[in-house]
VOMAR-630195 format. One record per residue (C-alpha): residue number from 1; chain; x, y negated, z. Coordinates in steps of 0.2 Angstrom, whole numbers, plus 5000, padded with zeros to 4 digits. Last residue first. Layout:
REM VOMAR-630195
   resi   chain      x      y      z
    NUM       A      X      Y      Z
...
REM end
This chain:
REM VOMAR-630195
   resi   chain      x      y      z
     87       A   5088   5089   5021
     86       A   5078   5104   5017
     85       A   5065   5110   5030
     84       A   5056   5126   5031
     83       A   5040   5127   5040
     82       A   5034   5143   5047
     81       A   5018   5153   5041
     80       A   5008   5163   5054
     79       A   5012   5181   5053
     78       A   5005   5192   5039
     77       A   5021   5195   5030
     76       A   5030   5178   5034
     75       A   5025   5165   5022
     74       A   5037   5150   5022
     73       A   5029   5133   5021
     72       A   5038   5119   5013
     71       A   5048   5104   5019
     70       A   5057   5090   5011
     69       A   5068   5077   5019
     68       A   5074   5059   5015
     67       A   5083   5051   5029
     66       A   5086   5033   5035
     65       A   5097   5029   5050
     64       A   5091   5018   5064
     63       A   5104   5012   5077
     62       A   5101   5016   5095
     61       A   5118   5023   5100
     60       A   5111   5040   5100
     59       A   5105   5038   5083
     58       A   5086   5035   5079
     57       A   5079   5044   5065
     56       A   5071   5034   5050
     55       A   5059   5040   5037
     54       A   5058   5046   5020
     53       A   5046   5060   5014
     52       A   5045   5075   5003
     51       A   5031   5088   5005
     50       A   5027   5106   5001
     49       A   5012   5118   5001
     48       A   4999   5104   5003
     47       A   4982   5103   5012
     46       A   4987   5119   5020
     45       A   4984   5113   5038
     44       A   5002   5115   5042
     43       A   5007   5104   5027
     42       A   4994   5091   5030
     41       A   4999   5091   5049
     40       A   5017   5089   5043
     39       A   5013   5073   5033
     38       A   5002   5066   5047
     37       A   5016   5068   5060
     36       A   5029   5059   5049
     35       A   5016   5045   5046
     34       A   5013   5043   5064
     33       A   5031   5044   5070
     32       A   5038   5031   5058
     31       A   5037   5015   5068
     30       A   5043   5025   5084
     29       A   5059   5030   5074
     28       A   5060   5049   5074
     27       A   5071   5057   5087
     26       A   5057   5065   5097
     25       A   5051   5073   5080
     24       A   5067   5083   5080
     23       A   5061   5092   5095
     22       A   5074   5095   5109
     21       A   5080   5111   5116
     20       A   5097   5110   5108
     19       A   5100   5092   5104
     18       A   5112   5087   5118
     17       A   5122   5104   5117
     16       A   5124   5101   5098
     15       A   5133   5085   5102
     14       A   5124   5069   5097
     13       A   5129   5054   5085
     12       A   5114   5055   5074
     11       A   5123   5059   5058
     10       A   5136   5070   5066
      9       A   5123   5080   5075
      8       A   5113   5082   5059
      7       A   5130   5087   5050
      6       A   5133   5101   5063
      5       A   5115   5108   5061
      4       A   5106   5113   5077
      3       A   5097   5129   5080
      2       A   5084   5131   5093
      1       A   5077   5113   5091
REM end
């Protein structure tokens, strides 16, 4: 993560400094990782232009927290598209 949302930090019990440089996918509950990755692969591969999914993240204290998020591709004037997440 290059930028970290304060609410995301609070929800998971981490400081911004602890999350900078980590991938959000590293915090996904192990039982949800495959479905989460599969959904984002479909988005990346152009099989869908947007997605909405529910899964669990693991808090710093080990507790699971359910989230619902949506994502879509942002076209970037000839550059590869980027994923835009909405929480």
